[in-house]
C-alpha positions in Angstrom: 84.6 124.8 67.6 81.9 126.6 65.6 80.8 124.9 62.4 79.4 128.1 61.0 82.8 129.7 61.4 84.3 126.6 59.6 81.9 127.1 56.7 82.7 130.8 56.5 86.4 130.1 56.5 86.0 127.5 53.8 84.3 130.1 51.5 87.0 132.7 52.4 89.8 130.2 51.7 88.3 129.3 48.3 87.7 132.9 47.3 91.2 134.1 48.5 93.3 133.3 45.5 96.6 133.8 47.3 95.8 131.3 50.0 94.0 128.8 47.7 96.8 128.7 45.1 99.5 128.6 47.7 97.9 125.4 49.1 97.5 124.0 45.6 101.2 124.7 44.8 102.3 123.1 48.0 100.2 120.0 47.4 101.5 119.8 43.8 105.1 120.0 45.1 104.4 117.3 47.7 103.0 115.0 45.0 105.9 115.8 42.7 108.4 115.0 45.5 106.7 111.7 46.4 106.4 110.5 42.8 110.0 111.6 42.1 111.5 109.8 45.1 109.2 106.8 44.5 110.7 106.6 41.0 114.2 106.8 42.5 113.3 103.9 44.8 112.1 101.8 41.9 115.3 102.5 39.9 117.4 101.5 42.9 115.4 98.2 43.2 116.0 97.6 39.5 119.7 98.3 39.9 119.8 95.9 42.9 118.1 93.2 40.9 120.6 93.7 38.1 123.5 93.4 40.6 122.2 90.1 42.0 121.7 88.8 38.4 125.2 89.9 37.5 126.7 88.3 40.6 124.9 85.0 39.9 126.1 85.0 36.3 129.7 85.6 37.4 129.6 82.8 39.9 128.0 80.4 37.4 130.8 81.2 35.0 133.4 80.1 37.6 131.3 76.9 38.4 131.3 76.1 34.7 135.1 76.4 34.7 135.3 73.8 37.4 132.9 71.5 35.7 134.8 71.8 32.4 138.2 71.5 34.0 139.2 75.0 33.0 141.6 77.0 35.2 140.1 80.4 34.3 139.3 82.7 31.4 140.9 81.8 28.1 142.6 85.2 27.8 144.1 85.1 31.3 146.4 82.2 31.4 147.9 83.2 34.7 144.6 82.7 36.5 144.2 79.4 38.3 140.9 79.0 40.1 142.3 75.8 41.8 144.3 78.3 43.8 142.1 79.7 46.7 143.6 83.2 46.0 142.0 83.3 42.5 138.9 81.3 43.5 138.1 83.9 46.2 139.1 86.8 43.8 136.6 85.5 41.3 133.8 85.3 43.9 132.1 88.7 43.6 130.3 90.0 46.7 128.1 93.1 47.1 126.7 94.8 50.2 123.3 96.3 49.5 121.5 99.1 51.3 117.9 98.5 50.1 115.5 101.4 50.3 113.1 101.2 53.2 109.3 101.0 52.6 109.0 104.6 53.8 111.9 105.9 51.6 109.5 108.0 49.4 108.6 110.0 52.4 112.1 111.1 53.2 115.4 110.5 51.3 117.4 111.9 54.3 121.1 111.3 53.7 120.6 108.7 51.0 121.8 111.1 48.3 125.1 111.5 50.2 125.9 107.8 50.0 125.8 104.9 47.6 123.3 102.2 48.2 125.5 99.3 47.0 129.2 98.4 47.2 131.2 95.7 45.6 133.6 94.6 48.2 137.0 93.5 47.1 140.1 92.8 49.2 141.4 96.3 48.7 138.1 98.1 49.4 137.4 100.4 52.3 134.4 102.0 53.8 135.6 105.5 52.7 136.2 104.7 49.0 135.0 107.4 46.7 131.9 105.4 45.6 130.8 105.2 49.3 130.3 108.9 50.0 129.5 111.8 47.8 128.4 115.0 49.6 125.3 116.8 48.3 123.6 119.7 50.2 119.9 120.6 50.3 120.6 123.6 48.0 122.1 121.3 45.4 119.1 119.1 45.8 116.9 122.1 45.0 118.9 123.1 42.0 118.7 119.5 40.7 114.9 119.5 41.2 115.1 116.7 43.8 113.1 118.2 46.6 111.9 115.4 49.0 108.7 115.3 51.0 110.4 115.6 54.4 112.1 118.8 53.3 108.7 120.3 52.3 107.0 119.3 55.6 109.8 120.5 57.9 110.9 123.7 56.2 108.1 124.8 53.8 104.9 123.7 55.5 105.2 126.3 58.3 105.5 128.9 55.5 102.3 127.7 54.0 100.6 127.9 57.4 101.9 131.5 57.7 100.3 132.4 54.3 97.0 130.8 55.4 96.7 132.4 58.8 98.8 135.6 59.1 95.9 138.0 58.6 93.3 136.2 60.8 92.1 138.6 63.4 94.7 141.2 62.2 92.8 142.0 58.9 89.8 143.0 61.0 92.1 145.3 63.0 93.5 146.7 59.8 90.0 147.6 58.6 88.9 148.7 62.1 85.9 146.4 62.5 87.4 144.0 64.9 85.2 145.3 67.7 82.1 144.1 65.8 83.2 140.5 66.6 82.7 141.1 70.3 79.5 143.0 69.7 78.0 139.9 68.0 78.5 138.1 71.3 81.3 136.0 70.0 84.4 135.4 72.2 87.4 136.6 70.2 89.6 133.8 71.3 87.1 131.2 70.5 86.4 132.8 67.1 90.2 132.9 66.4 90.8 129.3 67.5 88.0 128.1 65.3 89.4 129.9 62.2 92.9 128.7 62.9 91.6 125.2 63.5 90.1 125.1 60.0 93.6 125.6 58.4 95.3 123.3 60.8 92.7 120.6 60.1 93.1 121.2 56.3 96.9 120.8 56.5 96.9 117.8 58.8 94.2 115.9 56.8 96.1 116.6 53.6 99.5 115.6 54.9 98.2 112.6 56.8 96.4 111.4 53.7 99.6 111.5 51.7 101.6 109.7 54.4 99.1 107.0 54.8 98.6 106.5 51.0 102.3 106.3 50.3 103.1 104.2 53.4 100.4 101.6 52.6 101.3 101.6 48.9 104.9 100.9 49.6 104.8 98.6 52.6 101.2 97.7 53.4 99.7 97.3 56.9 102.9 95.6 58.1 104.5 99.0 58.6 101.5 100.8 60.0 103.5 101.4 63.2 106.1 103.4 61.3 103.4 105.2 59.4 101.7 106.3 62.6 105.0 107.5 64.1 105.6 109.7 61.1 102.0 111.0 61.3 102.4 111.7 65.0 105.7 113.5 64.4 104.4 115.7 61.6 101.2 116.5 63.5 103.0 117.5 66.7 105.5 119.6 64.6 102.8 121.6 62.8 100.7 121.9 66.0 103.6 123.4 67.8 103.9 126.1 65.1 100.1 126.7 65.2 100.3 127.4 69.0 103.0 130.0 68.6 101.2 131.6 65.6 97.9 131.7 67.7 99.6 133.9 70.3 101.0 136.1 67.5 97.6 136.5 65.9 95.9 137.4 69.2 98.6 139.9 70.2 99.5 141.6 66.9 98.0 144.9 66.1 97.9 144.5 62.3 98.6 142.1 59.5 102.1 143.4 58.8 103.1 143.0 62.4 101.8 139.4 62.6 103.3 138.3 59.2 106.7 139.8 60.3 106.6 138.0 63.6 105.6 134.7 62.0 108.3 134.9 59.4 110.8 135.8 62.1 109.8 132.8 64.2 110.2 130.6 61.1 113.6 132.1 60.2 114.9 131.6 63.8 113.8 128.0 64.2 114.1 126.7 60.6 117.1 128.6 59.3 119.2 130.5 61.8 119.4 128.1 64.7 119.9 124.9 62.6 122.4 126.7 60.4 124.3 128.2 63.3 124.5 124.8 65.1 125.8 123.1 62.0 128.3 125.9 61.3 129.6 125.5 64.8 129.7 121.7 64.5 131.6 122.0 61.3 134.0 124.5 62.8 134.7 122.3 65.9 134.8 119.1 63.8 135.9 120.2 60.3 135.1 118.0 57.3 138.7 118.1 56.1 139.6 116.0 59.1 138.4 112.9 57.2 140.4 113.9 54.1 143.6 114.6 56.1 143.3 111.4 58.0 142.7 109.3 54.9 145.7 111.0 53.2 147.8 110.1 56.2 146.5 106.5 56.1 147.2 106.4 52.3 150.8 107.4 52.9 151.2 104.7 55.6 149.8 102.2 53.1 152.4 103.1 50.5 155.0 102.5 53.2 153.7 99.0 53.7 154.4 98.1 50.1 158.0 99.2 50.5 158.6 96.7 53.3 160.6 93.5 52.6 159.1 90.1 53.0 160.6 89.5 56.5 159.1 92.7 57.9 155.7 92.0 56.2 155.7 88.5 57.7 156.4 89.9 61.2 153.7 92.4 60.7 151.3 89.7 59.6 152.1 87.5 62.6 151.5 90.5 64.9 148.1 91.2 63.4 147.1 87.5 62.9 149.0 85.4 65.6 147.4 82.2 64.4 149.4 82.4 61.1 152.6 81.7 63.1 151.7 78.0 63.3 150.9 77.8 59.6 154.4 78.8 58.4 155.1 75.5 56.8 155.9 76.4 53.2 158.6 74.1 51.7 159.0 76.4 48.7 160.3 79.8 49.8 158.9 81.3 46.6 155.4 80.1 47.6 155.9 81.7 51.0 157.0 85.0 49.5 154.0 84.8 47.2 151.7 84.2 50.2 153.2 87.1 52.0 152.7 89.5 49.1 149.1 88.3 48.6 148.4 88.9 52.3 149.3 92.6 52.1 145.6 93.4 51.5 144.8 92.0 55.0 147.4 94.3 56.6 146.0 97.3 54.7 142.5 96.3 55.7 143.5 96.5 59.4 145.0 100.0 58.8 141.8 101.1 57.0 139.7 99.8 60.0 141.8 101.9 62.3 141.4 105.0 60.1 137.7 104.4 59.7 137.3 104.1 63.5 139.0 107.4 64.1 136.7 109.0 61.6 133.6 107.4 63.2 134.7 108.7 66.6 135.0 112.2 65.1 131.5 111.9 63.4 130.0 110.5 66.6 131.3 113.5 68.6 129.9 115.8 66.0 126.5 114.1 66.3 126.6 114.3 70.1 127.2 118.0 69.8 124.2 118.4 67.5 122.0 116.3 69.7 123.0 118.5 72.7 121.4 121.4 70.8 118.0 119.8 70.5 116.6 121.7 73.5 116.8 124.9 71.5 117.1 123.4 68.0 113.9 121.3 67.7 113.8 121.4 63.9 117.1 119.4 63.6 115.6 117.0 66.1 112.5 116.5 64.0 114.5 116.2 60.8 116.8 113.5 62.3 114.0 111.7 63.9 112.1 111.7 60.6 115.1 110.3 58.8 115.5 107.6 61.4 111.8 106.5 60.7 112.6 106.3 56.9 115.9 104.6 57.6 117.9 107.3 55.8 119.7 108.9 58.8 123.3 108.8 59.7 123.0 105.7 61.8 121.3 103.7 59.0 124.3 104.4 56.8 126.7 103.8 59.6 125.2 100.3 59.9 125.6 99.9 56.2 129.3 100.9 56.4 129.8 98.4 59.1 128.3 95.7 56.9 130.7 96.8 54.1 133.6 96.6 56.4 132.5 93.2 57.7 132.4 91.9 54.1 135.9 93.2 53.3 137.3 91.6 56.5 135.6 88.3 55.9 137.0 88.2 52.4 140.6 89.0 53.5 140.5 86.6 56.5 139.1 83.8 54.3 141.9 84.4 51.8 144.5 84.3 54.6 143.1 81.1 56.0 143.1 79.3 52.7 146.5 80.6 51.4 148.4 79.9 54.6 146.9 76.4 55.0 148.1 75.6 51.4 144.5 74.7 50.4 143.4 73.7 46.9 140.0 74.8 45.7 137.4 73.0 43.7 133.8 73.3 42.9 132.8 72.2 46.4 135.1 74.6 48.2 134.0 77.4 45.8 130.4 76.9 46.9 131.6 77.0 50.5 133.3 80.3 49.7 130.0 81.7 48.4 128.3 80.8 51.7 131.1 82.2 53.8 131.2 85.5 51.9 127.5 85.9 51.9 126.3 88.4 54.5 122.8 89.2 55.6 122.2 92.8 54.5 
């Protein structure tokens, strides 16, 4: 590496307005993306705090009812919190997907999914508030461009702008032979010039990643920060090696720029787009809608069953209930059966969700099998996994939601079929039972 060449390239970079302003615009966009997503993270945290406060207030209200010997709200005389059914119903639970410390560096799939869910006995992991699709193009239209998108898809374009005419401009002006005459090895000279821009980009990007990472999570997440730095550096370095050979082999600037743009188009647009198109063709998105529609129709059929059939179905799903069939009042038994329908529906929802998860997993395996010729998707998914905004992070979140729904329904079954009576003490136990570690 020749420091004189670095100094010359620095002057050239500053004087070349196209290169200089392209770099400034990219850095401005990066800062805008980081600040924008950081604000989104802060809003999410504020919302989460509001949810916890609301949950606590609602629980305190029920506890006050117990302490004041009230059976429920004054305007709902049919509610009786001494009945476990109503006590559990008036015990609100939420499952929260808190943003990770590195969330500002990559929102990943977070805009496709909600980050909190109030779980009720009729809830499912594919309710409309759990998943709302949004594409990168919609994200651009809405002005919500995230940092990872800039690094993975636009940073190679910046590198092209900065380096496309190195060595080829001299060929355009027919004085490239003077470089050799001055006793400078062309390859060494070219590498030194390219290294200047590579160093400029890596220092800029690494500084942003370190600053945001330490601001958000401190030194405790330094390992994750270093993983992101290593990933981004290897990614850009890979492009720089390809562009080096293009620079050395091209006969003019037009040729080198066309080849560089073509490489970018192939790896960042055509291959990922084709793989996802094929994946969507083989595993169409309407499968989930069709399957949920079928599940919904089966759900409606359950409501049409009489109490005998419902009871048999309950015993089939929950054999332990057979020994708890000791209702003296048949009306109470009928009421218990109707109140237990949500547990039956929950099992049907679990089956439907498992089928969808299998379909999604097969689709993900197909995409993973393309990584050998589709490295950009590999980098994007790995980046999202580091920021905990990938598919598997939200799959884990969905499982937590399903666990909360199941615990609620099974607790309700246990209390109803054991003919329990609830009071303040049992209500506090319900809170602990329904509380899940997010």
